[in-house]
BAKE-47696 format. One record per residue: x, y, z of N, C-alpha, C in turn. Coordinates in pm, whole numbers, padded with zeros to 5 digits, always signed. Example, Ala and Ser with C-alpha at 12.3 -4.5 7.8 and 13.67 -1.06 7.14 Angstrom:
<nodes>
+01319-00569+00780+01230-00450+00780+01320-00330+00780;+01285-00225+00708+01367-00106+00714+01290+00003+00787;
</nodes>
This chain:
<nodes>
+06753+09250+11010+06847+09357+10973+06850+09372+10821;+06855+09493+10775+06846+09518+10632+06978+09491+10560;+06963+09457+10430+07081+09434+10348+07170+09558+10343;+07107+09675+10337+07183+09799+10325+07273+09822+10446;+07234+09766+10564+07317+09783+10683+07456+09723+10663;+07460+09604+10603+07588+09538+10579+07673+09619+10482;+07613+09664+10371+07688+09743+10274+07742+09872+10334;+07661+09938+10415+07704+10064+10478+07820+10042+10573;+07814+09933+10651+07920+09906+10749+08049+09866+10679;+08039+09782+10576+08159+09743+10502+08224+09867+10439;+08142+09955+10382+08197+10075+10319+08266+10165+10421;+08203+10186+10537+08265+10274+10637+08390+10210+10698;+08392+10077+10703+08509+10005+10753+08631+10037+10666;+08610+10042+10536+08723+10064+10444+08751+10211+10417;+08651+10296+10426+08674+10438+10394+08704+10523+10517;+08665+10476+10635+08686+10556+10755+08770+10483+10860;+08727+10362+10899+08792+10296+11012+08938+10261+10984;+08964+10193+10872+09100+10149+10844+09194+10264+10808;+09156+10351+10712+09253+10455+10673+09260+10572+10771;+09148+10608+10833+09146+10729+10916+09163+10696+11064;+09080+10605+11115+09087+10573+11258+09213+10493+11293;+09248+10396+11208+09366+10313+11236+09490+10363+11163;+09473+10448+11062+09588+10505+10991+09664+10405+10907;+09595+10305+10851+09663+10205+10770+09691+10257+10630;+09798+10207+10572+09834+10244+10436+09757+10157+10337;+09767+10197+10210+09689+10133+10106+09718+09983+10095;+09845+09944+10108+09878+09803+10097+09811+09719+10204;+09806+09769+10327+09740+09697+10435+09590+09692+10414;+09533+09803+10366+09389+09807+10341+09351+09706+10234;+09435+09691+10133+09407+09594+10028+09408+09451+10082;+09493+09425+10179+09495+09292+10240+09363+09264+10311;+09311+09363+10385+09180+09348+10447+09072+09330+10341;+09083+09406+10234+08984+09396+10127+08978+09256+10069;+09094+09196+10047+09098+09062+09990+09030+08961+10082;+09053+08975+10213+08991+08882+10309+08840+08897+10311;+08793+09021+10319+08648+09044+10324+08583+09001+10194;+08648+09023+10082+08591+08981+09954+08579+08829+09948;+08682+08757+09992+08675+08611+09995+08564+08563+10088;+08552+08629+10203+08450+08589+10300+08309+08611+10247;+08286+08724+10184+08153+08752+10129+08118+08656+10015;+08216+08626+09932+08191+08528+09825+08158+08391+09884;+08229+08353+09990+08201+08226+10056+08060+08224+10111;+08018+08333+10177+07883+08340+10232+07777+08330+10123;+07802+08396+10011+07705+08393+09901+07684+08251+09850;+07793+08175+09839+07781+08037+09792+07711+07950+09897;+07749+07967+10023+07692+07885+10129+07543+07911+10147;+07501+08035+10135+07361+08071+10158+07279+08073+10032;+07344+08055+09915+07272+08049+09790+07204+08178+09751;+07271+08288+09773+07214+08418+09737+07325+08511+09688;+07293+08613+09611+07395+08707+09564+07455+08784+09681;+07576+08832+09661+07641+08911+09766+07557+09033+09802;+07492+09093+09704+07410+09212+09730+07291+09182+09820;+07255+09056+09836+07140+09018+09918+07181+08970+10058;+07309+08970+10089+07354+08929+10222+07315+09035+10325;+07288+08988+10447+07254+09078+10557+07351+09057+10672;+07340+09141+10774+07424+09126+10890+07400+08993+10961;+07280+08941+10951+07249+08812+11011+07327+08698+10946;+07382+08721+10828+07462+08619+10760+07600+08603+10824;+07641+08702+10901+07775+08700+10959+07771+08629+11094;+07789+08499+11091+07780+08420+11213+07915+08355+11246;+07925+08315+11371+08044+08243+11418+08064+08114+11339;+07956+08044+11314+07964+07917+11240+08016+07938+11099;+07972+08044+11034+08017+08072+10898+08165+08111+10896;+08210+08182+10997+08352+08219+11003+08438+08094+11020;+08396+08003+11108+08470+07878+11124+08475+07799+10994;+08360+07791+10926+08355+07717+10799+08444+07783+10694;+08450+07915+10693+08535+07988+10597+08682+07958+10622;+08725+07961+10747+08865+07933+10780+08902+07789+10745;+08809+07698+10767+08832+07559+10731+08844+07543+10580;+08760+07617+10506+08763+07609+10359+08894+07663+10304;+08951+07764+10368+09077+07821+10322+09187+07714+10319;+09193+07634+10421+09297+07531+10430+09266+07409+10346;+09143+07361+10353+09110+07234+10288+09083+07246+10139;+09011+07350+10099+08973+07364+09957+09069+07454+09879;+09110+07565+09939+09199+07658+09869+09346+07622+09887;+09376+07534+09982+09514+07491+10002+09602+07595+10066;+09543+07691+10139+09623+07794+10206+09698+07734+10325;+09816+07788+10352+09894+07742+10467+09835+07799+10596;+09885+07751+10708+09832+07794+10838+09856+07943+10859;+09970+07994+10813+09999+08137+10831+09898+08223+10757;+09859+08181+10636+09758+08255+10561+09624+08249+10631;+09591+08131+10682+09465+08116+10757+09464+08209+10877;+09574+08217+10950+09582+08304+11067+09572+08451+11029;+09631+08486+10915+09622+08625+10868+09479+08662+10833;+09407+08572+10764+09266+08598+10732+09183+08609+10860;+09212+08522+10957+09140+08527+11084+09160+08661+11152;+09284+08712+11153+09312+08840+11217+09236+08953+11148;+09228+08950+11016+09154+09053+10943+09005+09048+10978;+08949+08928+10987+08808+08914+11024+08785+08961+11167;+08879+08935+11256+08866+08984+11394+08854+09136+11398;+08939+09202+11319+08934+09348+11315+08798+09396+11264;+08747+09329+11160+08616+09367+11106+08504+09342+11208;+08506+09229+11276+08400+09199+11373+08411+09287+11497;+08532+09329+11534+08546+09426+11642+08476+09557+11605;+08496+09600+11481+08431+09722+11434+08279+09702+11428;+08238+09584+11383+08095+09554+11374+08029+09560+11511;+08098+09512+11615+08041+09516+11750+08018+09658+11798;+08104+09750+11757+08086+09891+11794+07969+09955+11720;+07954+09920+11595+07848+09979+11514+07711+09916+11539;+07709+09785+11566+07582+09714+11586+07594+09634+11715;+07560+09693+11830+07573+09622+11958+07494+09491+11963;+07389+09479+11883+07311+09355+11881+07394+09236+11832;+07504+09265+11763+07590+09159+11710+07703+09122+11806;+07702+09179+11927+07815+09162+12019+07843+09016+12051;+07739+08936+12074+07761+08796+12110+07834+08721+12000;+07790+08739+11875+07856+08673+11762+07999+08722+11747;+08020+08852+11767+08154+08909+11753+08248+08855+11860;+08197+08835+11981+08280+08778+12087+08318+08633+12056;+08227+08559+11997+08258+08421+11958+08368+08418+11852;+08359+08509+11755+08462+08514+11650+08596+08552+11710;+08595+08645+11804+08721+08688+11866+08787+08574+11944;+08708+08478+11988+08760+08367+12067+08818+08254+11982;+08805+08262+11849+08862+08158+11763+09014+08162+11778;+09076+08052+11817+09220+08055+11846+09306+08063+11721;+09424+08114+11740+09526+08115+11635+09587+07976+11628;+09602+07924+11508+09667+07795+11492+09818+07812+11506;+09878+07721+11581+10022+07730+11600+10093+07684+11473;+10200+07753+11443+10280+07719+11325+10424+07760+11350;+10516+07692+11288+10657+07727+11302+10688+07850+11220;+10792+07922+11262+10833+08039+11187+10884+07997+11049;+10858+08077+10947+10908+08042+10813+11060+08049+10809;+11119+07966+10725+11264+07970+10707+11305+08104+10648;+11415+08157+10700+11467+08283+10650+11595+08255+10571;+11592+08280+10443+11706+08254+10356+11776+08384+10319;+11897+08371+10268+11974+08488+10226+12078+08442+10125;+12143+08539+10062+12250+08513+09968+12385+08530+10037;+12476+08440+10008+12613+08457+10057+12680+08572+09980;+12789+08623+10035+12855+08737+09972+12905+08705+09831;+12958+08584+09813+13007+08549+09680+12890+08535+09582;+12773+08493+09631+12657+08485+09544+12610+08625+09503;+12614+08718+09597+12577+08857+09564+12670+08912+09457;+12800+08888+09474+12897+08937+09375+12874+08875+09239;+12848+08745+09236+12823+08678+09109+12695+08727+09044;+12594+08752+09125+12467+08802+09072+12486+08938+09007;+12561+09027+09071+12582+09160+09013+12668+09152+08887;+12761+09059+08883+12840+09043+08761+12755+08994+08644;+12649+08921+08675+12564+08865+08570+12462+08965+08515;+12441+09076+08585+12341+09172+08539+12387+09237+08408;+12296+09258+08315+12335+09319+08187+12385+09462+08205;+12484+09499+08126+12538+09634+08131+12492+09720+08014;+12429+09657+07917+12379+09730+07802+12231+09699+07784;+12161+09794+07727+12018+09776+07707+11941+09891+07767;+11815+09900+07729+11734+10015+07768+11721+10030+07919;+11706+09918+07990+11682+09925+08135+11797+09868+08216;+11914+09855+08155+12028+09795+08225+12068+09878+08346;+12078+10009+08330+12120+10094+08442+12014+10095+08552;+11886+10095+08511+11778+10093+08611+11783+09966+08694;+11797+09852+08628+11793+09725+08698+11914+09710+08791;+12029+09755+08745+12149+09746+08830+12133+09835+08953;+12083+09956+08933+12060+10046+09046+11955+09989+09141;+11852+09926+09085+11746+09866+09166+11802+09756+09257;+11881+09665+09200+11938+09556+09279+12031+09609+09388;+12116+09705+09352+12209+09757+09451+12136+09834+09561;+12028+09902+09525+11950+09976+09624+11888+09879+09725;+11835+09767+09676+11780+09665+09766+11887+09615+09863;+12002+09583+09809+12110+09526+09891+12166+09629+09989;+12179+09752+09945+12232+09860+10028+12139+09893+10145;+12010+09905+10119+11917+09957+10219+11835+09851+10291;+11821+09730+10231+11731+09632+10288+11587+09677+10284;+11553+09758+10185+11418+09815+10176+11315+09709+10139;+11192+09730+10185+11080+09648+10142+11042+09688+10000;+10979+09595+09927+10949+09621+09787+10852+09739+09772;+10756+09753+09862+10664+09866+09852+10734+09998+09878;+10834+09997+09967+10911+10118+09993+10987+10162+09869;+11036+10067+09793+11107+10100+09669+11009+10149+09563;+10892+10087+09555+10791+10131+09458+10745+10273+09488;+10742+10311+09616+10697+10445+09656+10809+10549+09653;+10931+10509+09624+11045+10600+09632+11035+10710+09527;+11055+10834+09571+11053+10950+09483+11186+11024+09493;+11214+11106+09394+11343+11174+09388+11368+11262+09511;+11262+11319+09567+11278+11408+09682+11321+11332+09807;+11310+11199+09804+11349+11119+09920+11499+11090+09924;+11572+11126+09818+11715+11100+09809+11794+11224+09844;+11903+11207+09920+11996+11316+09951+12136+11266+09919;+12198+11328+09821+12330+11282+09776+12446+11357+09840;+12418+11470+09907+12526+11541+09976+12574+11455+10094;+12708+11449+10113+12762+11364+10221+12707+11406+10358;+12669+11310+10441+12661+11167+10411+12533+11135+10334;+12548+11068+10221+12434+11037+10136+12337+10944+10209;+12208+10967+10187+12107+10888+10256+11976+10891+10179;+11885+10804+10219+11753+10797+10158+11650+10788+10269;+11538+10854+10250+11426+10849+10343+11324+10749+10290;+11296+10646+10368+11206+10539+10326+11078+10543+10408;+10966+10532+10337+10834+10535+10400+10785+10392+10415;+10786+10340+10538+10760+10199+10560+10629+10168+10627;+10623+10050+10688+10503+10002+10755+10462+10096+10867;+10330+10101+10891+10280+10184+10999+10295+10332+10973;+10309+10370+10845+10323+10511+10808+10445+10574+10874;+10552+10495+10893+10672+10543+10959+10783+10567+10857;+10862+10670+10884+10978+10703+10801+11106+10659+10872;+11204+10620+10795+11335+10591+10850+11441+10637+10749;+11563+10649+10797+11674+10695+10713+11774+10583+10698;+11820+10560+10577+11921+10459+10550+12037+10524+10476;+12162+10493+10513+12277+10550+10441+12291+10486+10305;+12356+10556+10214+12379+10506+10079+12529+10496+10052;+12569+10384+09993+12708+10367+09954+12741+10458+09836;+12869+10484+09819+12912+10568+09706+12870+10508+09572;+12883+10376+09560+12846+10311+09435+12696+10323+09409;+12615+10313+09515+12470+10330+09501+12437+10471+09455;+12505+10568+09515+12483+10708+09476+12519+10729+09330;+12631+10673+09288+12675+10688+09149+12572+10632+09051;+12519+10512+09081+12420+10452+08991+12289+10530+08992;+12248+10577+09108+12123+10653+09117+12135+10787+09045;+12249+10853+09060+12268+10981+08990+12266+10962+08839;+12328+10854+08791+12323+10826+08648+12183+10796+08601;+12105+10726+08684+11966+10695+08649+11880+10820+08646;+11897+10906+08745+11817+11028+08752+11853+11126+08642;+11976+11120+08595+12016+11207+08485+11937+11174+08359;+11897+11049+08345+11816+11007+08231+11669+11044+08248;+11622+11051+08374+11479+11070+08399+11440+11215+08418;+11528+11296+08472+11492+11433+08507+11507+11453+08657;+11464+11569+08705+11489+11602+08846+11364+11648+08921;+11246+11626+08868+11125+11668+08937+11114+11594+09070;+11095+11666+09183+11098+11601+09315+10996+11489+09332;+10878+11504+09274+10771+11407+09294+10779+11288+09198;+10876+11289+09108+10886+11183+09009+10940+11055+09074;+10892+10939+09029+10943+10811+09083+11087+10788+09041;+11163+10718+09123+11302+10687+09093+11311+10569+08998;+11231+10466+09020+11236+10346+08938+11108+10338+08853;+11128+10350+08721+11015+10363+08630+11015+10251+08526;+10896+10227+08473+10879+10142+08357+10881+10231+08234;+10820+10188+08128+10817+10268+08005+10736+10396+08025;+10779+10501+07956+10710+10630+07955+10700+10692+08094;+10796+10661+08181+10800+10725+08312+10698+10677+08411;+10627+10570+08382+10528+10516+08475+10601+10446+08589;+10567+10476+08715+10640+10413+08826+10620+10262+08828;+10726+10192+08860+10716+10047+08875+10628+10013+08995;+10542+09914+08980+10464+09864+09091+10545+09757+09165;+10496+09715+09279+10564+09610+09352+10569+09481+09271;+10464+09458+09191+10462+09337+09108+10560+09349+08992;+10574+09469+08937+10672+09491+08832+10814+09472+08882;+10840+09522+09002+10972+09505+09063+11001+09359+09088;+10901+09287+09136+10916+09144+09161+10955+09070+09033;+10888+09104+08922+10917+09038+08795+11059+09066+08748;+11107+09190+08769+11243+09225+08729+11345+09142+08808;+11325+09133+08938+11417+09056+09022+11416+08909+08981;+11298+08854+08959+11289+08714+08921+11355+08688+08784;+11340+08781+08693+11397+08764+08559+11549+08754+08565;+11609+08835+08648+11756+08839+08654+11815+08739+08753;+11739+08697+08852+11799+08624+08965+11746+08483+08985;+11659+08436+08899+11601+08303+08925+11704+08190+08919;+11816+08214+08850+11918+08109+08843+11987+08087+08977;+11966+08177+09074+12021+08160+09209+11921+08094+09304;+11807+08050+09253+11714+07970+09334+11782+07839+09371;+11743+07782+09483+11792+07651+09523+11673+07559+09547;+11697+07429+09533+11592+07330+09551+11623+07244+09673;+11531+07154+09705+11553+07062+09816+11483+07106+09942;+11516+07044+10056+11450+07075+10183+11462+07222+10223;+11576+07284+10189+11598+07425+10219+11588+07508+10092;+11480+07485+10017+11462+07556+09890+11459+07707+09913;+11526+07779+09824+11535+07924+09834+11492+07986+09702;+11406+08085+09710+11358+08156+09592+11403+08301+09604;+11477+08349+09505+11532+08484+09510+11422+08584+09474;+11383+08665+09570+11280+08767+09555+11334+08899+09609;+11263+09009+09589+11309+09136+09649+11329+09126+09800;+11241+09051+09869+11252+09044+10014+11376+08966+10058;+11426+08878+09972+11546+08804+10006+11665+08899+10023;+11667+09008+09947+11776+09106+09963+11768+09175+10098;+11648+09187+10152+11632+09245+10286+11697+09154+10390;+11670+09024+10379+11735+08929+10469+11886+08929+10449;+11929+08936+10322+12071+08934+10292+12142+09055+10353;+12081+09172+10338+12141+09293+10395+12154+09281+10546;+12052+09226+10613+12055+09213+10759+12165+09118+10804;+12176+09004+10737+12278+08906+10774+12419+08960+10751;+12439+09028+10640+12573+09081+10611+12610+09196+10704;+12512+09276+10745+12539+09379+10845+12580+09316+10976;+12509+09210+11014+12541+09140+11138+12680+09079+11132;+12712+09018+11017+12845+08959+10999+12956+09064+11007;+12923+09186+10969+13023+09293+10969+13042+09355+11107;+12966+09306+11205+12983+09356+11341+12889+09467+11380;+12792+09500+11295+12695+09605+11329+12600+09550+11434;+12576+09627+11539+12490+09582+11648+12345+09572+11602;+12270+09481+11669+12133+09454+11625+12043+09576+11640;+12070+09661+11737+11985+09781+11752+12000+09874+11633;+12122+09882+11578+12143+09965+11459+12074+09901+11339;+12086+09768+11327+12020+09698+11216+11869+09713+11226;+11818+09709+11348+11674+09727+11368+11628+09861+11310;+11699+09969+11343+11663+10099+11288+11684+10107+11138;+11789+10041+11091+11822+10040+10948+11708+09978+10868;+11656+09866+10918+11553+09792+10845+11411+09835+10882;+11395+09913+10988+11262+09958+11026+11180+09853+11098;+11247+09765+11176+11174+09666+11255+11110+09732+11376;+10985+09696+11404+10918+09747+11523+10974+09679+11647;+10995+09548+11640+11041+09470+11754+11185+09424+11732;+11263+09428+11837+11401+09379+11830+11404+09228+11810;+11297+09160+11852+11290+09014+11833+11300+08978+11685;+11241+09061+11600+11247+09036+11456+11392+09041+11408;+11466+09140+11453+11606+09154+11412+11692+09042+11469;+11662+09000+11591+11743+08896+11655+11738+08763+11582;+11636+08742+11500+11628+08617+11424+11748+08598+11333;+11804+08709+11286+11915+08698+11191+12042+08645+11259;+12048+08659+11392+12165+08608+11464+12171+08456+11461;+12062+08391+11425+12057+08246+11420+12097+08189+11285;+12122+08274+11188+12125+08226+11051+12260+08177+11001;+12367+08246+11034+12491+08219+10964+12576+08114+11033;+12631+08025+10955+12722+07923+11008+12849+07988+11063;+12889+08098+10999+13011+08164+11045+12997+08212+11188;+12881+08272+11218+12858+08322+11354+12854+08207+11454;+12790+08096+11414+12782+07981+11504+12919+07919+11525;+12998+07909+11418+13131+07849+11430+13222+07934+11518;+13212+08066+11502+13297+08154+11583+13256+08146+11729;+13125+08139+11754+13079+08126+11892+13131+07998+11955;+13135+07889+11877+13184+07761+11927+13332+07769+11960;+13408+07838+11874+13552+07849+11897+13582+07926+12025;+13501+08028+12054+13527+08107+12175+13502+08028+12301;+13426+07918+12291+13394+07837+12408+13490+07720+12426;+13579+07700+12330+13671+07586+12338+13770+07604+12452;+13802+07495+12518+13902+07499+12624+14039+07524+12560;+14110+07621+12613+14242+07652+12560+14237+07730+12430;+14125+07791+12401+14113+07867+12278+14212+07983+12280;+14272+08007+12163+14371+08115+12152+14307+08249+12122;+14176+08249+12109+14108+08375+12079+14118+08465+12201;+14159+08585+12181+14181+08678+12292+14049+08722+12352;+14059+08771+12475+13940+08820+12542+13879+08938+12466;+13964+09017+12402+13914+09133+12330+13827+09093+12213;+13859+08974+12154+13782+08932+12038+13659+08851+12075;+13644+08817+12206+13530+08737+12246+13401+08817+12242;+13412+08946+12258+13293+09031+12255+13313+09139+12152;+13206+09166+12081+13215+09272+11981+13217+09408+12050;+13285+09501+11991+13280+09636+12046+13142+09693+12022;+13091+09760+12121+12956+09816+12109+12955+09920+11998;+12841+09931+11932+12834+10026+11821+12856+10168+11868;+12823+10195+11996+12839+10333+12045+12986+10372+12058;+13078+10271+12051+13220+10301+12055+13280+10322+11917;+13201+10299+11815+13248+10315+11678+13230+10462+11638;+13340+10534+11631+13332+10678+11607+13278+10710+11468;+13315+10629+11368+13263+10655+11233+13112+10642+11230;+13061+10539+11296+12916+10519+11298+12849+10630+11378;+12911+10671+11489+12855+10780+11568+12847+10908+11486;+12953+10936+11411+12953+11058+11330+12840+11056+11227;+12819+10937+11167+12712+10926+11068+12575+10948+11134;+12554+10887+11254+12426+10899+11321+12400+11046+11361;+12503+11113+11410+12485+11253+11451+12460+11345+11331;+12502+11302+11213+12487+11388+11095+12346+11383+11037;+12266+11286+11078+12131+11270+11020+12038+11378+11068;
</nodes>
């Protein structure tokens, strides 16, 4: 098989299959790119030839196994990262089997490589008093003080992913009551999240400084350049690293931590998990249900309701369904 065959297939995988056939967004495509780049570099070292000289015959089951082993042993990647790389290679080899039927046997062997079992990662969040203290600590003066305060409150209000915030444009905001924001999330899906009055006030003040062009980014760096996900991460770390915790349950304050915090606080406030699922844009309800395991308050209250002779009334033993909450119903019907 010719060297050019491999280059042609890799190119079509990234320019046609992933973005057009599968409809993946740029962030997901970059994840696949990183895996394939690491794999090709590994093959070049193992076979002692430049990447440009690799052929389809270089893509073997044995090499894939050796690559996954190298990720853990030499690069020090965790099992979850290894499994993620394996999934990306599976997608590539599935595509390869369609394009080159002669490779079907090798592709089937790669598809049979099992996923390594691993425990779910710990999910951390900020307590309400920690959130209040964090906002009190944010600077109120300075060139980017209003931007950073609005950024933090937007994360906490919406539970948005960092890429969703980086992609946010002025046209996605609606300040007329009920105020809301349209977020473009995973799987090229849109969802609507309500905005608090304080969030609206900070965003309006921020936009007054930037202008009103619909396509302009909401959160910018110098000279109106939109903040990247990495820039947003650095801002959060700069202001919030003092809320990191150490020890067995070490917690690192990142943009995604605010997503967990928003979910837990919504749950604590009595919002039903189906509403939280739509709020956060979860595909599976199982993802949202994980937050029900997190808070000591929820566990303690559940224990009290089971006590013999508990004075807690029957009405308080079960939460009222969200569909009985007229204020929430009115908001949902207004969208």
